[in-house]
C-alpha positions as CSV (number, residue, x, y, z in Angstrom):
1,M,0.1,0.1,0.1
2,T,2.8,2.5,0.9
3,T,4.3,1.9,-2.8
4,V,0.9,3.0,-4.2
5,V,0.9,6.1,-2.1
6,A,4.4,6.8,-3.1
7,L,3.2,6.5,-6.6
8,L,0.3,8.7,-6.4
9,L,2.5,11.5,-4.5
10,V,5.1,11.4,-7.2
11,G,2.5,11.4,-9.9
12,A,0.8,14.3,-8.4
13,G,4.1,16.1,-8.0
14,S,5.2,15.4,-11.4
15,L,1.8,16.9,-12.7
16,A,2.1,20.1,-10.8
17,Y,5.8,20.3,-11.9
18,R,4.4,20.2,-15.4
19,M,1.4,22.7,-14.8
20,V,3.4,25.3,-13.2
21,P,5.0,26.6,-16.2
22,L,1.7,26.4,-18.1
23,L,0.1,28.8,-15.4
24,G,2.5,31.5,-15.9
25,A,4.6,30.9,-12.9
26,A,8.4,31.7,-13.0
27,R,10.9,29.2,-14.2
28,V,11.3,26.2,-11.9
29,P,14.7,26.6,-10.0
30,E,17.5,24.2,-10.9
31,A,17.4,22.6,-7.6
32,G,13.5,21.8,-7.7
33,S,14.1,20.2,-11.2
34,R,17.1,17.9,-9.9
35,V,15.0,17.0,-6.7
36,A,12.0,16.2,-9.2
37,G,14.2,13.9,-11.1
38,W,15.7,12.0,-8.4
39,A,12.2,11.4,-6.8
40,G,10.9,9.8,-9.9
41,V,14.1,7.5,-10.2
42,S,13.6,6.7,-6.5
43,V,10.1,5.7,-6.8
44,L,10.9,3.5,-10.0
45,A,13.8,1.7,-8.0
46,A,11.7,1.1,-5.0
47,V,9.0,-0.3,-7.2
48,T,11.4,-2.7,-9.0
49,V,13.0,-3.9,-5.7
50,R,9.9,-4.6,-4.1
51,G,8.5,-6.5,-7.0
52,V,11.6,-8.7,-7.1
53,L,11.9,-9.3,-3.2
54,H,8.2,-10.1,-3.3
55,H,8.1,-12.4,-6.4
56,H,6.5,-15.7,-5.9
57,D,6.6,-18.5,-8.5
58,R,5.7,-22.0,-6.8
59,T,7.1,-23.9,-10.1
60,I,10.6,-22.3,-9.2
61,P,12.1,-23.5,-5.9
62,C,14.4,-20.2,-5.7
63,A,12.3,-17.8,-7.3
64,V,13.7,-14.7,-5.6
65,P,17.3,-15.3,-6.3
66,V,16.6,-16.1,-9.7
67,A,14.8,-12.7,-10.2
68,V,17.5,-10.8,-8.4
69,V,19.9,-12.3,-10.8
70,A,17.9,-11.5,-13.8
71,L,17.7,-8.0,-12.4
72,A,21.1,-7.7,-12.0
73,V,21.7,-8.7,-15.6
74,A,19.3,-6.3,-16.9
75,L,20.8,-3.5,-14.7
76,V,24.1,-4.2,-16.2
77,A,22.8,-4.1,-19.7
78,A,20.9,-0.8,-18.8
79,A,24.2,0.6,-17.4
80,R,26.4,-0.1,-20.4
81,G,23.8,1.9,-22.6
82,R,21.8,-0.8,-24.3
83,G,18.3,-0.2,-25.6
84,I,15.4,-1.2,-23.8
85,L,14.7,-4.0,-25.9
86,V,17.9,-5.6,-25.1
87,V,17.7,-4.7,-21.4
88,L,14.4,-6.6,-21.4
89,G,15.4,-9.5,-23.4
90,A,18.7,-10.0,-21.3
91,G,16.7,-9.9,-18.1
92,A,13.9,-12.2,-19.3
93,G,16.2,-14.5,-20.9
94,T,18.2,-14.9,-17.6
95,Y,15.0,-15.3,-15.8
96,L,13.9,-18.2,-18.2
97,A,17.4,-19.7,-18.4
98,L,17.9,-19.9,-14.7
99,S,14.6,-21.0,-13.9
100,T,14.8,-23.7,-16.6
101,V,18.1,-25.1,-15.3
102,I,16.9,-24.9,-11.6
103,G,13.9,-26.8,-12.5
104,A,15.7,-29.2,-14.5
105,V,18.2,-30.0,-11.5
106,T,15.5,-30.2,-8.7
């Protein structure tokens, strides 16, 4: 529930941030712009971490560690500047490969 509240608050802040220039207010200071950018990135990181740590898949014995490794591979691909399709493919491919290997071994 707290994630939903955080998403709503950042969404409302983002909407207000975009509406202020349209309503004729003075230019938003650089510090305010920087804080708004970090708030959005922080919420995305929190949603990602929460989703991975609360991942449940009864067909895979070690679902959370598999998801953590797949996320790490995707983050490495993203940090190297790869496109979104490559990042998603790397993460999904890693998850699929690890879950298949673990399923075959157990």
